[in-house]
C-alpha positions as CSV (number, residue, x, y, z in Angstrom):
1,M,-23.5,200.1,18.9
2,T,-22.5,200.0,15.2
3,D,-25.1,200.0,12.5
4,I,-24.0,197.9,9.4
5,V,-25.9,197.9,6.1
6,S,-26.2,194.3,4.2
7,P,-26.3,193.8,0.5
8,A,-30.0,193.6,0.7
9,G,-30.6,196.4,2.1
10,V,-31.1,195.7,5.6
11,T,-29.3,197.2,8.5
12,V,-27.7,195.0,11.0
13,S,-27.0,196.5,14.4
14,K,-23.4,195.3,15.3
15,A,-22.8,195.3,19.5
16,P,-19.1,196.1,20.1
17,P,-16.3,194.3,21.2
18,R,-16.2,193.4,24.9
19,R,-12.8,194.4,26.7
20,D,-11.6,192.6,28.8
21,I,-11.7,194.2,32.3
22,G,-9.9,191.2,34.5
23,I,-13.5,190.2,36.1
24,K,-12.3,186.6,36.3
25,R,-8.6,187.8,37.7
26,R,-10.0,189.6,40.4
27,Y,-12.7,187.0,41.6
28,A,-9.7,184.6,41.6
29,A,-7.3,186.4,43.6
30,E,-10.4,186.9,45.9
31,R,-10.9,183.3,46.3
32,R,-7.2,182.7,46.5
33,F,-7.1,185.6,49.2
34,Q,-9.7,183.3,51.3
35,A,-8.0,180.5,51.1
36,Y,-5.2,182.2,52.7
37,G,-6.8,183.5,54.9
38,I,-8.7,179.8,55.8
39,A,-5.2,178.4,55.8
40,A,-3.8,181.0,58.4
41,I,-6.6,180.4,60.6
42,T,-6.3,176.7,60.6
43,F,-2.5,176.6,60.9
44,G,-3.4,178.6,64.4
45,L,-6.0,176.4,65.2
46,V,-4.0,173.0,65.0
47,F,-0.8,174.4,66.8
48,L,-3.5,175.6,69.8
49,F,-4.8,172.3,70.0
50,I,-1.5,170.3,70.0
51,L,-0.8,173.1,72.7
52,L,-3.7,172.1,74.6
53,W,-3.5,168.5,74.0
54,T,0.2,168.7,75.5
55,V,-0.7,170.6,78.4
56,I,-3.8,168.8,79.3
57,G,-2.4,165.4,78.8
58,K,0.2,165.8,80.9
59,G,-1.1,168.1,83.5
60,Y,-4.8,166.4,84.1
61,T,-3.5,163.8,86.3
62,A,-2.4,166.3,88.6
63,F,-5.3,167.0,90.3
64,Q,-5.2,163.5,91.4
65,Q,-2.8,162.0,94.1
66,T,-2.2,158.8,95.3
67,A,-2.9,158.3,99.1
68,I,-2.5,155.2,101.1
69,T,-4.6,154.6,104.4
70,L,-2.7,153.0,107.4
71,P,-3.5,152.5,111.3
72,I,-0.9,154.6,112.6
73,E,-0.1,153.5,116.4
74,F,0.6,157.0,118.4
75,S,2.8,155.1,120.6
76,E,3.8,156.8,123.7
77,K,7.2,155.3,124.1
78,T,8.1,156.6,121.0
79,I,6.8,160.0,121.2
80,D,7.0,160.8,124.4
81,P,8.6,157.8,126.5
82,N,9.6,160.6,129.7
83,N,6.3,162.0,129.5
84,K,7.4,165.2,129.5
85,R,4.9,166.7,127.5
86,A,3.1,168.6,129.9
87,T,5.8,170.3,130.8
88,D,7.6,170.5,127.7
89,P,5.3,170.4,124.8
90,S,8.7,170.5,122.5
91,V,9.1,167.2,123.1
92,L,5.8,166.5,120.8
93,I,8.0,168.5,117.9
94,A,11.3,166.2,118.2
95,A,9.6,162.9,118.3
96,N,10.5,159.8,116.3
97,Y,7.8,160.2,113.9
98,P,8.7,158.1,111.1
99,V,9.1,155.0,113.3
100,L,5.3,155.2,113.6
101,L,5.0,155.3,109.5
102,R,7.4,152.3,109.2
103,D,5.8,150.1,111.7
104,A,2.5,150.5,110.5
105,I,3.6,150.2,106.7
106,V,5.4,147.3,108.1
107,K,2.7,145.9,110.0
108,Q,0.3,146.4,107.3
109,L,2.2,144.3,104.5
110,N,3.2,141.9,107.2
111,I,6.7,142.3,106.4
112,N,9.8,140.7,108.5
113,A,10.8,143.5,110.6
114,A,14.2,142.2,110.5
115,S,14.4,142.2,107.1
116,R,16.0,145.2,106.1
117,P,15.5,145.9,102.7
118,D,11.9,145.4,102.7
119,V,11.5,147.6,105.6
120,R,13.6,150.5,103.7
121,D,11.4,149.5,101.0
122,A,8.5,149.9,102.6
123,S,9.0,152.8,104.0
124,A,10.2,154.3,100.5
125,M,6.4,154.1,99.6
126,L,5.7,157.0,101.6
127,S,5.8,160.1,101.0
128,K,8.5,162.2,103.5
129,S,5.9,164.7,104.3
130,A,3.9,162.4,105.9
131,P,6.2,162.6,109.2
132,I,5.2,166.2,109.5
133,Q,1.6,165.4,108.9
134,L,1.6,163.2,111.8
135,R,3.7,165.6,113.9
136,D,0.7,168.0,113.4
137,M,-1.5,166.0,114.3
138,V,-0.1,165.5,117.8
139,M,0.2,168.7,118.0
140,S,-3.2,169.8,117.5
141,D,-4.7,166.8,119.6
142,P,-2.1,165.3,122.5
143,S,-4.6,163.1,123.3
144,I,-4.2,160.8,120.3
145,I,-0.9,159.1,122.1
146,G,-1.7,156.2,123.2
147,K,-4.5,155.2,120.6
148,T,-4.2,153.3,117.0
149,V,-5.9,155.9,114.4
150,N,-6.5,155.3,110.6
151,V,-4.5,158.1,108.7
152,T,-4.5,158.8,105.1
153,V,-1.0,160.1,104.0
154,L,0.5,160.4,100.5
155,A,2.4,157.9,98.9
156,D,5.7,158.7,97.3
157,A,6.3,160.5,94.2
158,N,7.5,157.7,92.4
159,V,4.5,155.3,93.6
160,D,2.5,158.0,92.4
161,S,3.8,157.9,89.2
162,A,3.4,154.5,89.3
163,N,-0.1,154.1,89.9
164,K,-1.2,156.4,87.1
165,G,0.7,154.5,84.8
166,Q,3.5,157.3,84.1
167,I,5.9,154.6,84.7
168,D,6.9,151.2,82.1
169,L,6.5,148.9,84.8
170,S,7.5,146.2,82.3
171,V,10.9,147.1,81.7
172,D,13.6,145.5,84.1
173,E,13.8,146.8,87.8
174,K,17.2,148.1,87.2
175,N,15.9,150.7,84.8
176,R,13.1,152.3,86.8
177,K,12.8,154.1,90.4
178,V,9.8,151.3,91.7
179,N,11.2,147.7,91.8
180,D,9.3,144.6,91.8
181,K,8.7,143.7,95.7
182,Q,7.1,147.6,95.5
183,V,5.1,146.4,92.8
184,G,3.3,144.0,94.4
185,W,3.0,145.8,97.3
186,M,0.9,148.4,95.4
187,N,-0.8,145.7,94.1
188,E,-1.9,144.1,97.3
189,L,-2.6,147.7,99.0
190,K,-4.8,148.6,96.1
191,A,-7.1,145.3,96.5
192,S,-7.3,145.9,100.4
193,G,-8.5,149.6,99.4
194,A,-5.2,150.8,101.1
195,L,-3.7,152.6,97.9
196,H,-6.2,154.9,96.5
197,K,-6.7,157.9,94.5
198,Q,-8.0,161.1,95.5
199,F,-8.8,164.4,94.6
200,N,-5.3,166.5,95.0
201,T,-6.2,169.3,97.4
202,G,-2.6,169.9,98.1
203,L,-2.0,171.1,94.9
204,F,-3.9,174.2,95.5
205,V,-3.4,174.7,99.2
206,N,0.6,173.7,100.0
207,G,3.2,175.3,99.6
208,N,6.4,174.9,97.2
209,S,8.4,171.7,98.6
210,S,11.5,169.8,97.2
211,R,9.2,166.9,97.2
212,P,6.5,166.2,94.2
213,E,3.6,164.6,95.7
214,A,3.7,167.5,98.6
215,A,4.3,170.4,96.5
216,G,1.4,173.2,95.8
217,L,-0.1,176.3,94.2
218,G,-1.0,178.0,98.0
219,V,1.6,180.6,98.1
220,A,1.5,181.2,94.0
221,L,-1.8,181.4,94.1
222,I,-2.2,184.1,97.1
223,G,1.0,185.9,95.7
224,S,-0.7,186.4,92.7
225,L,-4.2,187.4,94.3
226,Y,-1.8,190.0,96.0
227,L,-0.2,191.2,93.0
228,M,-3.7,191.6,91.2
229,L,-5.2,193.6,93.9
230,I,-2.4,195.8,94.0
231,V,-1.9,196.4,90.2
232,L,-5.9,197.2,90.4
233,V,-5.9,199.5,93.4
234,L,-3.2,201.3,91.9
235,S,-3.8,200.7,87.5
236,L,-6.8,201.7,87.6
237,P,-7.5,205.3,88.9
238,I,-3.9,206.6,88.0
239,G,-4.7,205.2,84.0
240,V,-8.1,206.6,84.1
241,A,-7.2,210.1,85.2
242,A,-4.5,210.4,83.2
243,S,-6.6,209.5,80.4
244,I,-9.1,211.9,81.1
245,Y,-6.5,214.8,81.5
246,L,-5.0,213.8,78.1
247,E,-7.9,213.4,76.2
248,E,-10.1,216.0,77.9
249,F,-8.7,218.8,79.7
250,A,-4.7,218.8,78.2
251,P,-4.1,221.4,75.3
252,K,-2.5,220.1,72.3
253,N,0.7,221.0,72.1
254,K,4.1,219.3,71.3
255,L,4.7,218.7,75.5
256,T,1.3,216.7,75.3
257,D,2.4,214.7,71.9
258,L,5.6,213.7,73.5
259,I,3.7,212.5,76.3
260,E,1.5,210.2,73.9
261,V,4.1,209.3,72.1
262,N,6.0,207.9,74.6
263,I,3.1,206.4,76.5
264,N,2.6,204.4,73.4
265,N,6.5,203.5,73.5
266,L,6.0,202.4,76.8
267,A,3.1,199.9,76.2
268,A,5.6,198.0,73.2
269,V,8.8,198.0,76.1
270,P,9.8,194.3,77.2
271,S,8.5,193.6,80.3
272,I,11.8,192.6,81.3
273,V,13.1,196.2,81.3
274,Y,10.3,196.7,83.8
275,G,11.7,194.4,85.8
276,L,15.2,195.9,85.8
277,L,13.5,198.8,86.8
278,G,11.6,197.3,89.7
279,L,14.8,196.3,91.0
280,S,16.8,199.4,90.7
281,V,14.1,202.1,92.1
282,F,11.9,199.8,94.5
283,I,14.5,197.2,96.1
284,N,17.9,199.0,95.7
285,F,16.8,202.6,95.9
286,I,14.0,202.6,98.5
287,G,15.0,199.1,99.9
288,L,11.6,197.7,99.8
289,P,11.5,193.8,100.9
290,R,13.0,191.3,98.1
291,S,10.2,188.7,96.7
292,A,7.8,190.7,97.9
293,S,4.2,191.2,96.5
294,L,4.0,194.9,96.8
295,V,7.2,195.4,94.7
296,G,5.7,192.8,92.4
297,G,2.6,194.7,92.0
298,L,4.0,197.8,91.7
299,V,6.5,196.5,88.7
300,L,3.3,195.3,87.2
301,T,1.5,198.6,87.9
302,L,4.1,200.2,85.6
303,M,3.9,197.7,83.1
304,T,-0.1,197.7,82.9
305,L,-0.9,201.7,83.0
306,P,0.3,201.8,79.2
307,T,-2.3,199.4,78.1
308,I,-4.9,201.1,80.4
309,I,-4.4,204.6,79.4
310,I,-4.4,203.7,75.4
311,A,-7.5,201.6,76.0
312,T,-9.3,204.1,78.2
313,R,-8.2,207.2,76.0
314,A,-10.0,204.6,73.2
315,A,-13.1,204.6,75.0
316,L,-13.5,208.1,76.0
317,R,-12.6,208.6,72.0
318,A,-15.8,206.7,71.1
319,V,-18.4,208.3,73.0
320,P,-19.8,211.0,69.9
321,P,-19.3,214.6,70.3
322,S,-23.3,215.3,70.4
323,I,-23.1,213.8,73.9
324,R,-20.1,216.6,75.0
325,A,-22.2,219.1,73.3
326,A,-25.6,218.6,74.4
327,A,-24.2,218.6,78.1
328,L,-22.2,221.8,77.8
329,G,-25.6,223.3,75.9
330,L,-27.9,222.5,79.2
331,G,-25.3,224.6,81.0
332,A,-23.1,221.6,83.1
333,S,-19.4,222.6,83.4
334,K,-16.6,220.9,82.1
335,M,-15.9,218.9,84.5
336,Q,-19.6,217.9,85.2
337,M,-19.8,216.8,81.5
338,V,-16.9,214.4,81.9
339,F,-17.9,213.1,85.2
340,H,-21.7,212.7,84.5
341,H,-22.1,211.8,80.9
342,V,-18.6,211.1,79.0
343,L,-17.4,208.9,81.8
344,P,-20.1,206.1,82.1
345,L,-20.8,205.9,78.6
346,A,-16.9,204.9,78.1
347,M,-17.1,202.7,81.7
348,P,-17.8,199.6,79.7
349,G,-14.5,200.1,77.5
350,I,-12.5,201.1,80.5
351,L,-13.2,198.2,82.1
352,T,-12.6,195.5,79.1
353,G,-9.2,197.1,79.0
354,T,-8.7,196.8,83.1
355,I,-9.3,193.3,82.7
356,I,-7.3,192.8,79.7
357,G,-4.3,194.4,81.4
358,L,-4.5,192.4,84.8
359,A,-4.7,189.4,82.4
360,H,-1.4,190.4,80.7
361,A,0.1,191.1,84.2
362,L,-0.9,187.7,85.6
363,G,0.8,186.0,82.9
364,E,4.5,187.8,83.3
365,T,7.5,185.9,84.2
366,A,10.6,188.0,83.7
367,P,9.8,191.4,85.4
368,L,9.4,189.1,88.7
369,L,12.0,186.9,88.2
370,L,14.6,190.0,88.5
371,I,12.8,191.2,91.8
372,G,13.2,187.4,93.9
373,M,9.8,186.6,93.5
374,V,11.8,183.1,92.3
375,A,12.9,182.4,95.9
376,F,11.7,179.2,97.2
377,V,8.6,180.2,99.9
378,A,6.5,177.2,101.6
379,N,4.9,179.0,103.6
380,A,1.8,181.3,102.5
381,P,2.6,185.3,102.9
382,T,0.0,186.9,105.2
383,T,0.6,190.3,103.9
384,P,2.1,191.8,100.6
385,L,5.4,192.6,102.7
386,D,5.7,188.9,103.0
387,P,8.1,186.7,100.3
388,S,5.8,184.8,98.1
389,T,5.8,184.2,94.3
390,A,3.3,184.1,91.6
391,L,1.8,181.4,89.2
392,P,3.9,182.0,86.3
393,V,6.9,181.6,88.3
394,Q,5.9,178.9,89.9
395,V,5.6,176.9,86.3
396,Y,9.0,178.0,85.6
397,M,10.6,177.0,88.8
398,W,9.3,173.3,88.9
399,A,9.9,173.1,85.1
400,N,13.7,173.6,86.1
401,E,13.2,170.8,88.5
402,A,14.8,167.7,88.0
403,E,12.3,165.0,89.2
404,R,10.0,163.5,86.3
405,A,6.8,163.6,88.9
406,F,7.7,167.6,88.4
407,V,6.5,167.6,84.8
408,E,2.9,166.4,86.0
409,R,2.9,169.1,88.6
410,T,4.2,171.7,85.8
411,S,1.1,170.9,83.4
412,G,-1.4,171.0,86.0
413,A,0.3,174.4,87.3
414,I,-0.1,175.9,83.7
415,I,-4.0,174.8,83.3
416,V,-4.9,176.2,86.5
417,L,-3.3,179.2,85.4
418,L,-4.7,179.3,81.8
419,L,-8.3,178.8,83.3
420,F,-7.4,182.3,85.6
421,L,-7.0,183.8,82.2
422,I,-9.3,182.5,80.2
423,V,-12.2,183.7,83.0
424,M,-10.6,187.2,83.4
425,N,-11.1,187.2,79.3
426,M,-14.4,185.8,79.4
427,G,-15.3,188.5,82.1
428,A,-13.7,191.5,79.5
429,I,-16.2,190.0,76.9
430,L,-19.3,190.0,78.7
431,L,-18.6,193.3,80.3
432,R,-18.4,194.9,76.5
433,R,-21.3,193.1,75.3
434,R,-23.8,193.7,78.6
435,F,-22.9,197.5,78.6
436,E,-21.6,198.4,75.3
437,R,-23.9,201.2,73.1
438,R,-24.1,201.2,69.6
439,W,-23.9,204.8,68.3
């Protein structure tokens, strides 16, 4: 501050000039940075919303299936005309069950049986899997032969799409797979209550099929379950043991530094490389069966191990050194210090890393394609050595199908996969919050 003497002899204090230290510019830069962050979050949320809207909009109808209830006459003349089922049960397998369905739909719609085009169009409204359903009913209970039983069978995929409004019925019938007669019969069956929608349990219990209305995720769900169990049983103890050794017992030298660098590098290796490794080692060299869940589980275990090791080491490193010093000071050995004090405190982080690794493995497709889990598997596997597939692979297979109805199935399978991933990630968050300790 400067003192200035005025002409009247009065001393006046004059403040020094203010220096521009850029406060306004710094505030403006901070506001711009906040705007960039909000814009980035908004941008990501918009695309996430578009993705979910597209998938859910196309896939929610997959959880419903159009079915037709018909009075099926299990005619003995058609199933077992020579009455040989007592001595030769195989005649029940080879019976002409499509004729039973044809007669039932013709009778239900009051169609002239002599009109072959009408009979053909009416029969085409039923799924090609319906005769198998009738065969299974007869094989499980031969006493229904000679009786008339109301049976609910699946409608054809085109009828199902038309009933769900996925086919534009206003266009010329030459440009759609459901003709005008079939549309009229659909309305007639719907008015009588014979044609209706029901919850699609087949989506969760059926195996793969070339017919969209009969295709399901049953094999893929069991295969994914086997994969996750194998990954959990192998990767958790191996990953935790390796982490404990590297973090608590291993000497700090060039060898351990090299191991740590390689573990970090393995976490960034593309998953398809692990598929090539599994193909060359587990299948070509060891000779394990192709398309088996065991091979897929081993490949995903190798892929998940670096993630679990890194997460476990971070959890062990987060335990305060005072815990170790206190345990050693009270006479505990190093082994007791690690397993009685450090490991229990690090367990929430270890479980979180394990669940995140499992969720990552659940969504992998590329390594499973290379070991043959993309094969067409219709029967559910009973052991991890049986041919199987997985949820993401099933999505990939359905996405390549030419039938339009598989678009709905593909989106429905994606919804199921996303639900599993959301549940696993929510479990990781809840475990972390439940057991987390702040130091």
